[in-house]
Structures are given as structure tokens and as C-alpha cells.
N, C-alpha and C positions, 0 to 999 in steps of 0.2 A: 485786771491784768497789770495796770499801772502800779498798784500796791505790791503785787508779786514781784515786779521788776525791781522796785526800789528796796524791797526786803532782801532779795537775793544780792543786790549790789552792796547793800550794807553788810551782809554776811561775808562777802568776798573781802571788803575793806577790813572787817574785823579779823578775818583769818590772815590777811597780809600783815596786819599790825602784830598779831600774835606770833607769826613766823619771824618777823623782824626782831621782836623782843627776845625770842628764843635764840636767834642767831647772835644778838648782842650779848646775851648771858653766856653763851658758849664761847664767844670770842674772849670775854673777860676771864672766864675760868681757864681757858687755854693759855692766855697770857700769864696768868698767875702760876700755872703749872710750869710753863717754860722758864719763868724767872726762878722758880724753886729748883728746877733741874740745873739751870746754869749756876746757881749758888752752890749746889752740891758738887758740881764739877770743879768749881774754884776751890772749895774746901778739900776735895780729893787731891787736886794738883798740889796744893800747899802741903798736905800730909805726905803725899808721895815724895815730894822734893825733900822733905825732912828725913824720911826713912831712907831715901836713896843716898843721902849724904853719909849715912852710916856705913854704906857698903865699902867705903875706902878702908875702914877698920878691918873688915874681913879680908880684903885683898892684901893689906899689910901683914896680917897674921899669917896668911897662907904663903906669902913670899918669905917669911922668916923661917918656915919649916924646912928642915933638911931631910933628905931621903932616909936617913937612919932613924928618924922620928916617926915614920909611918908604921902604924900597928895594924895588923890584919888578923881577924879572928877566923880560924878555920873550924868547920863543923866537927871534924874528926880528931882535932887536937886542941891543945890549950891555946896559948898565944904564940904568935911568931912575929918577929921583927923583920921587916923587909929592908935590906940594905942594898943600895945601888952600888954596882961595881964599875 
């Protein structure tokens, strides 16, 4: 009975140690994943900022258009130029 008790106690200790090791491995892996995700977010923000700065070119182009430059394609006709009155 005494041997059985110590054997079971040792198995419980081994299982606890195994669970602690698994937890530490998952924590390490999770930390690495979080760092990778945050690095991707930083890269995305930098690229988004770069592309967003180009939007001013589009706004400037659209502001330079006058109403007589708008061209509309009708399905039943050729081309029509829309002129604001």
C-alpha cells in the first residue's frame, strides 16, 4: 500500500510537471505569435500611411476637372458630353 501511494504521488508530480512544461511552451509560442502580429500591424500602418498620402493627388485631379469634361457612355448611343448649365 505504501509503494502504491508513493507511485501514484510520483505520477501526479510528473503530470503536473508535464502540464507546466506544456503551458510554458504555449506561452512562449503565443508570445512569438503576438510579436509577429504586432510587427505586421506596424508594417501595415506604414504602408497604409504611404498609400494614403497619394490620395491628395487624386483629390487635386478631381478638383481640376470642370463639368464640361465629364464624359458619360450611354448604352443606346455613342458618347455624350455632359455640360452643366
